[in-house]
C-alpha positions in Angstrom: 5.5 9.2 8.3 5.3 6.3 5.9 2.3 4.8 3.9 1.7 2.3 6.6 0.5 5.1 8.9 -2.4 5.7 6.5 -5.7 3.7 7.0 -7.3 2.9 3.7 -9.2 -0.5 4.2 -11.4 0.4 7.2 -12.6 3.7 5.7 -13.3 2.1 2.3 -15.3 -0.6 3.8 -17.4 1.9 5.8 -17.9 3.9 2.7 -19.1 0.9 0.8 -21.5 -0.1 3.7 -22.9 3.3 4.0 -23.1 4.4 0.4 -23.5 1.5 -1.9 -26.1 3.2 -4.1 -23.8 6.3 -4.4 -20.8 4.1 -5.0 -22.3 2.6 -8.2 -23.7 6.0 -9.2 -20.2 7.6 -9.1 -17.9 4.8 -10.4 -20.2 2.3 -12.4 -23.0 4.3 -13.9 -23.8 1.5 -16.4 -24.3 -1.0 -13.7 -26.2 1.5 -11.6 -28.8 2.1 -14.3 -29.5 -1.7 -14.5 -30.6 -1.9 -11.0 -34.2 -1.7 -9.5 -33.5 0.7 -6.5 -37.0 0.2 -5.2 -35.8 -3.1 -3.9 -33.1 -2.4 -1.2 -29.8 -4.0 -1.9 -28.8 -6.9 0.7 -25.3 -7.1 2.1 -24.1 -10.6 2.1 -21.4 -10.8 4.5 -21.9 -14.4 5.4 -21.7 -15.4 1.9 -18.6 -13.3 1.2 -16.9 -15.1 3.8 -17.8 -18.5 2.4 -16.6 -17.4 -0.8 -13.1 -16.4 0.6 -12.9 -19.6 2.7 -13.8 -21.8 -0.1 -11.1 -20.3 -2.3 -7.4 -21.2 -2.4 -6.8 -17.5 -1.9 -8.4 -17.4 1.5 -6.0 -14.9 3.0 -7.0 -12.3 0.5 -10.1 -10.5 1.5 -12.6 -8.8 -1.0 -14.5 -6.1 0.5 -18.1 -6.2 -0.1 -20.8 -8.5 -1.6 -24.3 -7.3 -2.3 -27.5 -8.9 -3.5 -29.6 -6.6 -5.9 -32.4 -7.0 -8.3 -32.2 -5.6 -12.0 -35.0 -3.7 -13.6 -35.7 -6.9 -15.7 -36.4 -8.8 -12.1 -33.1 -10.9 -12.6 -31.3 -11.4 -9.2 -27.6 -10.9 -9.3 -24.7 -10.5 -6.9 -22.2 -7.7 -7.1 -18.7 -8.2 -5.5 -16.6 -5.2 -4.9 -12.8 -5.2 -4.4 -10.6 -2.2 -3.4 -7.0 -2.6 -4.1 -5.0 0.1 -2.5 -1.2 -1.0 -2.6 -1.3 -3.5 -5.6 0.9 -5.9 -3.7 -0.4 -8.9 -5.9 0.3 -7.4 -9.3 0.7 -10.8 -11.1 -2.2 -12.5 -9.5 -4.9 -9.9 -9.0 -6.9 -10.8 -12.2 -6.7 -14.4 -11.3 -7.9 -13.5 -7.7 -10.9 -11.6 -9.2 -11.7 -14.5 -11.5 -11.4 -17.0 -8.5 -13.9 -15.1 -6.4 -16.3 -14.7 -9.2 -16.5 -18.3 -10.1 -16.6 -19.4 -6.4 -19.6 -17.0 -5.7 -21.4 -18.8 -8.9 -20.2 -22.3 -7.8 -21.5 -22.0 -4.2 -24.7 -20.3 -4.6 -25.4 -20.4 -8.5 -26.1 -16.6 -8.7 -24.7 -14.5 -11.5 -21.7 -12.5 -10.0 -20.7 -9.0 -11.3 -17.1 -8.4 -10.3 -15.9 -4.7 -9.7 -12.5 -3.4 -8.8 -11.4 0.0 -7.5 -7.5 0.5 -8.0 -6.2 2.9 -5.5 -2.4 2.2 -5.9 0.2 4.6 -7.4 1.1 2.7 -10.5 -0.6 4.5 -13.3 -0.2 1.8 -16.0 -1.2 -1.2 -13.8 -4.8 -1.7 -14.9 -5.5 -5.5 -14.8 -9.1 -6.1 -16.0 -8.9 -9.5 -17.7 -7.9 -13.0 -16.7 -7.7 -15.8 -19.4 -5.9 -19.1 -20.5 -6.2 -21.4 -23.3 -5.1 -24.9 -23.6 -5.9 -27.5 -26.3 -8.7 -25.6 -27.8 -10.3 -24.8 -24.4 -10.4 -21.2 -23.6 -11.4 -19.3 -20.6 -11.7 -15.6 -20.5 -13.0 -13.2 -17.8 -13.3 -9.5 -18.1 -14.3 -7.1 -15.3 -14.8 -3.2 -14.9 -12.1 -1.3 -13.0 -11.7 2.3 -11.9 -8.3 3.9 -11.4 -8.5 6.4 -8.7 -5.3 8.1 -10.1 -7.4 9.3 -13.2 -9.4 11.6 -10.9 -6.2 13.7 -10.1 -6.9 15.6 -13.4 -10.7 16.1 -12.4 -9.9 17.8 -9.1 -12.2 20.9 -9.8 -15.1 18.6 -10.8 -14.7 16.5 -7.7 -15.0 19.7 -5.6 -18.3 20.5 -7.0 -19.7 17.0 -7.0 -22.0 16.2 -4.1 -21.8 12.4 -4.3 -20.1 11.3 -1.0 -17.3 9.4 -3.1 -16.1 12.6 -4.7 -14.6 13.6 -1.2 -13.7 10.1 -0.4 -11.7 9.9 -3.7 -10.1 13.3 -2.9 -9.1 12.1 0.7 -7.5 9.0 -0.8 -5.5 10.8 -3.4 -4.1 13.4 -0.8 -3.4 10.7 1.5 -1.2 8.9 -0.9 0.4 12.2 -2.2 1.5 13.1 1.4 3.1 9.9 2.5 6.3 11.7 3.5 4.7 15.0 4.5 2.5 15.0 7.4 2.3 18.8 7.6 1.0 19.0 4.1 -1.5 16.1 4.8 -2.8 18.0 7.9 -3.4 21.0 5.7 -5.3 18.8 3.1 -7.3 17.1 5.8 -8.3 20.5 7.2 -9.3 21.6 3.7 -11.4 18.5 3.0 -13.2 18.8 6.4 -14.1 22.5 6.0 -15.3 21.7 2.3 -17.9 19.2 3.9 -20.0 22.2 5.0 -20.3 23.4 1.5 -21.6 20.3 0.0 -25.3 20.6 1.1 -25.1 17.7 3.4 -27.2 17.1 6.5 -25.5 17.0 9.9 -25.5 13.3 10.0 -24.0 13.0 6.5 -21.3 15.4 7.4 -20.3 13.5 10.6 -20.1 10.2 8.7 -18.0 11.6 6.0 -15.8 13.5 8.6 -15.4 10.2 10.3 -14.2 8.4 7.0 -11.8 11.3 6.2 -10.5 11.3 9.8 -9.7 7.5 9.9 -8.1 7.4 6.4 -6.0 10.6 6.7 -4.0 9.5 9.7 -1.7 12.1 11.4 1.0 12.3 14.2 -0.6 13.0 17.6 0.6 16.7 17.8 -0.7 17.3 14.2 -4.0 15.7 15.0 -4.3 17.8 18.1 -3.7 21.1 16.1 -6.3 20.0 13.7 -8.9 19.4 16.3 -8.3 22.9 17.7 -8.9 24.3 14.3 -12.2 22.5 14.0 -13.2 23.6 17.4 -12.4 27.2 16.7 -14.1 26.9 13.3 -17.4 25.6 14.8 -17.3 28.5 17.4 -17.1 31.0 14.6 -20.2 29.5 12.8 -23.7 30.4 14.1 -25.1 26.9 13.1 -22.4 24.5 13.5 -23.0 21.1 11.9 -20.0 18.9 12.9 -20.4 17.1 16.1 -18.0 18.4 18.9 -15.0 16.3 20.1 -16.9 14.9 22.9 -19.6 13.6 20.6 -17.0 12.0 18.2 -15.3 10.4 21.1 -18.7 9.0 22.2 -19.4 7.6 18.6 -15.9 6.0 18.5 -16.7 4.5 21.9 -19.8 3.0 20.5 -17.8 1.5 17.8 -15.2 -0.1 20.3 -18.2 -1.3 22.4 -19.6 -3.2 19.3 -16.2 -4.8 18.5 -15.9 -5.8 22.2 -19.4 -7.2 22.1 -18.6 -9.4 19.0 -15.3 -10.7 20.8 -17.4 -11.6 23.9 -19.8 -13.3 21.8 -17.1 -15.3 20.0 -15.6 -16.2 23.4 -19.0 -17.4 24.7 -19.4 -19.6 21.6 -15.9 -21.1 22.0 -16.4 -21.9 25.7 -19.8 -23.7 24.9 -18.2 -25.5 22.1 -15.3 -26.7 24.2 -17.6 -28.0 27.1 -19.9 -29.6 24.6 -17.0 -31.7 23.1 -15.7 -32.6 26.6 -19.2 -33.7 27.8 -19.6 -35.7 24.6 -16.5 -37.6 24.9 -16.5 -38.1 28.8 -20.3 -37.8 29.7 -19.7 -35.2 32.3 -17.1 -32.8 33.6 -16.6 -31.2 37.0 -17.8 -27.8 37.6 -14.5 -26.5 38.5 -13.2 -27.5 35.0 -16.2 -25.7 33.3 -15.3 -22.6 35.4 -11.6 -22.7 34.4 -12.7 -23.0 30.8 -15.0 -19.8 31.1 -12.0 -18.1 32.4 -9.8 -18.5 29.1 -10.1 -15.2 27.4 -7.8 -15.8 24.4 -9.5 -17.3 21.3 -6.4 -18.8 20.0 -5.9 -20.7 23.4 -9.5 -21.8 23.0 -9.0 -23.0 19.5 -5.9 -25.3 20.7 -8.1 -26.3 23.8 -10.8 -27.4 21.5 -8.5 -29.4 19.2 -6.9 -31.1 22.5 -10.4 -31.9 23.7 -11.2 -33.9 20.7 -8.1 -36.0 21.0 -7.0 -36.1 24.6 -7.0 -39.6 26.3 -8.5 -38.6 29.6 -10.2 -35.8 31.5 -7.1 -35.9 33.9 -4.8 -35.1 30.9 -7.0 -32.2 30.0 -7.2 -31.1 33.5 -3.4 -30.8 33.6 -3.4 -28.8 30.4 -5.9 -26.2 32.1 -3.9 -26.2 35.3 -0.8 -25.1 33.2 -2.9 -22.2 31.6 -4.0 -21.2 35.2 -1.5 -22.4 37.7 
């Protein structure tokens, strides 16, 4: 087992979406205390994508963007990035700066940038980007949290009821067991059992279980062994809280269904766009051609088809292209 088998990004993004208020309360208390929590924060996924695609660093994805209101009624945006591997050491601070100024430039909103550093390099703590040329100086500072610092606070984490306490524990133990799947299975079991003792509702326990389960990936045999432990543990309790294996499978099925639904929606939009371009260029197209277009199920092929539709010389040429796709 190597570090590539762990899943950090998806669980962290789920946790940020589910527990934004708890996130700030746990990691950035100074910012948490400035916010008027009577006004629900708004997740800004579309704006985040615009910031990313407008930036030269478009292949690098920040995690979450929220709109909040401060106690003084000021509206600000909070941009959160979780850096797990620290692949871009020399450019990380610059990347934070670019996302920050692009957010302000595009929407003219004050942007607070926050970073969680989940890597294994103790002394890598980038929190400032600056340059100065000919009397002109730019300096950008942003708050960071280093997850490694929590290793010395394990006893405190075990007593903390904030959901990010157990998420940090799962992250640290996932990192620590990169080459030891048996030890990871033991820690995963310990953390899952500990969910029962944190005073959470059934719904909260199930959600945290799912986050831990996705992050602390295990080989199939060890995962099966863990599932059996969970089942036995629940059978021994008079009031089990965790959902059983079938219920968790149903939840995962719902997630997969949503993903498939999104993909189907994207395909439909691409089909419609391709047909619209062809009609705009050639007035009308045969119904057989429309049918063949709707049978294309690969988004990358649809993208190439759309480019061709905008430049092709005739419908016959485009028909030959479709025939090659579906001989």
